[in-house]
C-alpha positions as CSV (number, residue, x, y, z in Angstrom):
1,M,78.1,-30.1,73.1
2,F,78.0,-33.3,71.4
3,E,77.1,-35.4,74.9
4,R,74.6,-38.3,74.0
5,Q,71.1,-39.0,75.5
6,R,71.3,-42.1,76.8
7,S,67.9,-42.6,78.5
8,G,64.4,-41.2,78.5
9,S,62.1,-40.4,75.6
10,V,62.6,-38.3,72.3
11,L,60.5,-37.3,69.6
12,C,60.5,-39.5,66.5
13,P,62.0,-37.2,63.4
14,S,59.3,-39.0,61.2
15,C,56.2,-39.0,63.0
16,G,56.9,-36.6,66.1
17,K,55.8,-39.1,68.9
18,L,57.5,-40.0,71.8
19,V,59.4,-43.1,71.7
20,G,62.4,-44.2,73.7
21,V,65.9,-43.2,73.1
22,S,67.1,-46.7,72.5
23,E,64.3,-48.0,70.6
24,K,65.4,-49.7,67.3
25,Q,62.4,-49.1,65.7
26,C,59.4,-46.5,65.9
27,P,56.3,-48.4,66.8
28,Y,54.1,-45.8,65.4
29,C,55.6,-45.1,61.8
30,G,58.4,-48.0,61.6
31,R,61.5,-45.6,61.2
32,R,64.4,-47.3,62.4
33,S,66.5,-45.9,65.3
34,P,64.2,-42.8,65.8
35,G,66.3,-42.0,68.6
36,M,69.0,-41.1,66.5
37,F,71.6,-42.9,68.5
38,G,70.9,-40.2,71.4
39,L,72.0,-37.1,69.1
40,N,68.7,-35.7,68.8
41,A,68.9,-33.0,71.0
42,W,72.5,-31.8,69.3
43,L,70.8,-31.9,65.6
44,R,67.8,-30.2,67.0
45,R,70.0,-27.1,67.7
46,L,71.2,-27.0,64.3
47,G,67.9,-26.2,63.1
48,R,64.9,-27.6,61.0
49,D,67.7,-27.8,58.2
50,M,70.1,-29.5,60.3
51,G,72.9,-27.0,59.3
52,F,72.5,-27.4,55.6
53,V,71.7,-23.7,54.8
54,D,74.3,-22.4,56.7
55,A,76.9,-25.0,55.1
56,V,75.9,-23.9,51.8
57,I,76.0,-20.2,52.6
58,G,79.3,-20.4,54.2
59,G,80.8,-22.9,51.8
60,C,80.1,-20.8,48.8
61,A,81.3,-17.8,50.2
62,L,84.7,-19.5,51.2
63,L,84.9,-21.1,47.7
64,Y,84.5,-17.6,45.9
65,L,86.9,-16.0,48.1
66,L,89.5,-18.7,47.4
67,M,88.7,-18.6,43.5
68,L,89.4,-14.7,43.8
69,A,92.5,-15.4,45.6
70,T,94.0,-18.0,43.4
71,D,94.3,-15.7,40.5
72,P,93.9,-12.2,41.4
73,Q,95.1,-10.7,38.1
74,G,92.3,-12.6,36.4
75,I,89.6,-11.0,38.3
76,R,87.2,-8.8,36.3
77,T,85.7,-5.8,37.7
78,G,84.5,-3.6,34.5
79,G,81.8,-4.6,32.1
80,N,78.3,-5.2,33.1
81,P,77.1,-5.4,36.8
82,L,76.8,-9.1,36.4
83,S,80.1,-9.5,35.8
84,F,81.6,-7.6,38.7
85,L,84.3,-9.3,40.8
86,S,84.2,-12.1,38.6
87,P,86.7,-15.1,39.4
88,S,89.1,-15.9,36.0
89,T,88.1,-18.7,33.9
90,L,91.4,-20.4,35.1
91,S,90.0,-20.6,38.6
92,L,86.7,-21.5,37.8
93,L,88.2,-24.8,36.1
94,R,90.4,-25.2,39.0
95,F,87.7,-25.4,41.6
96,G,85.4,-27.5,39.9
97,A,83.0,-25.6,37.2
98,S,81.1,-27.8,34.9
99,G,80.0,-27.5,31.4
100,A,80.7,-29.6,28.0
101,I,84.6,-29.1,28.0
102,P,85.1,-30.2,31.9
103,V,82.4,-32.8,31.7
104,F,82.8,-34.5,28.1
105,G,86.2,-33.1,27.2
106,L,88.1,-33.9,30.5
107,H,85.7,-36.4,31.8
108,R,85.6,-34.6,35.3
109,W,81.9,-35.9,35.9
110,W,82.2,-34.7,39.5
111,T,81.8,-31.2,38.4
112,L,78.1,-31.9,38.1
113,L,78.1,-31.5,41.8
114,S,80.8,-29.0,42.7
115,A,79.7,-26.5,40.2
116,G,76.7,-25.9,42.3
117,W,78.8,-24.4,44.9
118,L,80.8,-22.0,42.8
119,H,79.9,-18.8,41.8
120,A,80.9,-16.1,38.8
121,S,80.4,-13.0,40.2
122,L,79.2,-10.9,43.3
123,L,75.8,-10.4,42.2
124,H,75.4,-14.2,41.2
125,I,76.6,-15.3,44.7
126,G,74.4,-12.5,46.4
127,F,71.1,-13.6,44.3
128,N,71.6,-17.3,45.0
129,L,72.6,-17.2,48.4
130,Y,69.7,-15.3,49.1
131,G,67.4,-18.0,47.4
132,V,69.0,-20.9,49.3
133,R,67.8,-19.1,52.6
134,F,64.5,-18.5,51.4
135,L,63.7,-21.9,49.8
136,A,65.7,-24.3,51.6
137,P,64.3,-24.0,55.1
138,A,60.6,-24.2,53.3
139,I,61.8,-27.6,51.7
140,A,63.3,-29.0,55.0
141,E,60.0,-28.2,56.8
142,L,57.6,-30.0,54.0
143,Y,60.0,-32.8,53.2
144,G,62.6,-33.1,56.2
145,P,66.4,-31.9,56.1
146,S,67.5,-35.2,54.7
147,R,65.1,-35.4,51.8
148,M,65.8,-31.7,51.1
149,V,69.8,-32.3,50.7
150,I,69.2,-35.0,48.2
151,I,66.8,-33.0,46.2
152,Y,69.2,-30.2,46.2
153,S,71.9,-32.5,45.1
154,V,70.3,-34.5,42.3
155,S,68.7,-31.0,41.1
156,S,72.3,-30.2,40.7
157,V,73.5,-33.0,38.9
158,T,70.6,-33.2,36.4
159,G,71.1,-29.1,35.8
160,F,74.3,-29.2,34.7
161,L,74.5,-32.2,33.0
162,L,71.6,-30.5,30.6
163,S,73.6,-27.7,30.3
164,S,76.8,-29.5,29.5
165,S,74.8,-31.5,26.8
166,R,73.7,-28.2,24.8
167,V,76.9,-28.7,23.0
168,F,75.6,-31.5,21.1
169,F,72.9,-29.4,19.7
170,G,75.8,-26.9,18.4
171,M,75.7,-24.5,21.3
172,S,78.5,-23.0,23.1
173,P,80.4,-25.1,25.4
174,G,81.2,-22.5,28.0
175,L,81.5,-23.2,31.6
176,T,78.6,-23.1,34.0
177,V,78.5,-22.6,37.8
178,G,75.8,-21.5,40.5
179,A,73.6,-22.7,43.0
180,S,70.8,-21.4,40.7
181,A,70.4,-25.1,39.2
182,P,69.6,-26.9,42.8
183,I,67.5,-23.7,43.7
184,L,65.1,-24.6,40.8
185,G,65.2,-28.0,42.0
186,L,63.9,-26.7,45.3
187,I,61.0,-24.9,43.2
188,G,60.3,-28.2,41.4
189,A,60.1,-29.9,44.8
190,L,57.6,-27.1,45.9
191,V,55.5,-27.6,42.6
192,Y,55.3,-31.4,43.2
193,Y,54.2,-30.8,46.9
194,G,51.3,-28.5,45.7
195,R,50.3,-31.2,43.4
196,R,50.9,-34.0,45.7
197,S,49.1,-32.4,48.9
198,G,46.3,-30.7,47.1
199,S,47.5,-27.0,48.1
200,R,46.8,-24.9,45.2
201,A,48.3,-21.9,46.7
202,I,51.8,-23.8,47.3
203,G,51.6,-25.1,43.6
204,T,51.0,-21.7,42.4
205,Q,53.6,-19.8,44.1
206,A,56.0,-22.3,43.2
207,W,55.3,-21.9,39.7
208,T,55.2,-18.2,39.7
209,Y,58.9,-18.4,41.1
210,A,60.0,-20.9,38.4
211,I,58.4,-19.1,35.3
212,S,59.6,-15.8,36.7
213,M,63.4,-17.0,37.1
214,L,63.1,-19.0,33.6
215,I,61.6,-15.6,31.9
216,F,64.5,-13.6,33.6
217,G,67.0,-16.0,32.1
218,I,65.6,-15.5,28.7
219,F,66.2,-12.0,28.7
220,M,69.7,-12.0,30.4
221,Q,71.2,-15.1,28.7
222,Q,73.7,-12.6,27.0
223,F,75.1,-11.9,30.3
224,G,75.8,-15.5,30.8
225,I,72.5,-16.6,32.6
226,D,72.2,-20.6,32.1
227,N,68.6,-21.3,31.5
228,F,69.7,-24.9,30.5
229,A,71.0,-25.5,34.0
230,H,67.5,-24.2,35.2
231,V,65.4,-26.3,33.5
232,G,67.6,-29.4,34.2
233,G,67.5,-28.4,37.9
234,F,63.7,-27.9,38.1
235,A,63.2,-31.1,36.3
236,G,65.7,-33.2,38.6
237,G,63.9,-31.5,41.7
238,Y,60.4,-32.4,40.5
239,L,61.3,-35.9,39.6
240,A,63.4,-36.2,42.9
241,A,60.5,-34.9,44.9
242,R,58.1,-37.3,43.7
243,A,60.3,-40.4,44.2
244,L,60.7,-39.3,47.7
245,D,57.1,-38.6,48.5
246,P,56.5,-35.9,51.0
247,L,53.4,-37.1,52.3
248,K,55.2,-40.2,54.0
249,P,57.6,-39.8,56.9
250,E,61.3,-39.3,56.3
251,R,63.3,-42.7,56.6
252,G,66.7,-43.6,57.9
253,D,68.0,-44.5,54.6
254,H,67.4,-41.0,53.3
255,Q,69.6,-39.8,56.1
256,A,72.3,-42.1,54.8
257,M,72.0,-41.0,51.3
258,A,72.1,-37.3,52.1
259,L,75.2,-38.0,54.0
260,I,76.8,-39.8,51.2
261,L,76.1,-37.2,48.8
262,L,77.3,-34.2,51.1
263,V,80.7,-36.6,51.4
264,L,80.5,-37.0,47.3
265,T,80.0,-33.0,47.1
266,A,83.0,-32.3,49.3
267,A,84.9,-35.0,47.5
268,S,84.0,-33.5,44.3
269,V,85.5,-29.9,45.0
270,V,88.7,-31.6,46.3
271,A,88.9,-33.9,43.4
272,S,88.8,-30.7,41.1
273,L,91.8,-28.9,42.9
274,V,93.8,-32.2,42.8
275,V,93.5,-33.6,39.5
276,P,95.2,-31.8,37.0
277,I,94.0,-29.7,34.2
278,P,96.0,-30.3,30.7
279,P,98.5,-27.3,30.7
280,E,97.5,-26.4,26.9
281,L,93.7,-26.1,28.0
282,L,95.0,-23.3,30.4
283,G,97.0,-21.7,27.8
284,R,100.4,-22.4,29.4
């Protein structure tokens, strides 16, 4: 399954032209190690997104179930539908929820990454994972899988940083979680692609998605919808997409950065579970 190709030709991931599997640099676009160390065939089996969408869906689902199992007595089942099967505040904190208290009070800065993989209810995770499944493959197709991972991760950081910072404007310092911040980042990347490529259809559709989600957040904010995270995620995705330039080929350093961000994201969840939370904050 993981056997490396050691001879012959492969398609360069950046320009799509045939190159030798052992070429140090693509003669057409200049990409370093276009043969991907002989792992091109294996990586192609993962799909255009290199398995990232499945990893997000599986990871988010696993973490959601673990949060419910950690504190079953704190699970909320009544009230509004958006809170049905909501993990307890204790579980959210332990697994890496972001917000003013974790970020600025407890200095758990890594929660800017971990919070994007956590969800606060059954409907919350259902809607968000559908959004990931719908949008991420399109961004991987337009930008390349590595740049898609970068956009997703940067959007999580900018979204939850803006949301956590609202406490400085006298607003509630509540906890915040969910993949909707990076999802808005993917939409921001679509908006930039439409502008950069001159595709009015893509740009118009992306703006429709963004405005619809923001309006939904305004009318549903009493149920915990975090529009600050949405706005921050959209801005982060747009700016990251601008820096990455979708009309230029994906490079090897993009893959390295994506891998680093994935490792940091996994480490952020581990850190949330390992670093203790002050007992007085947990009411114990």
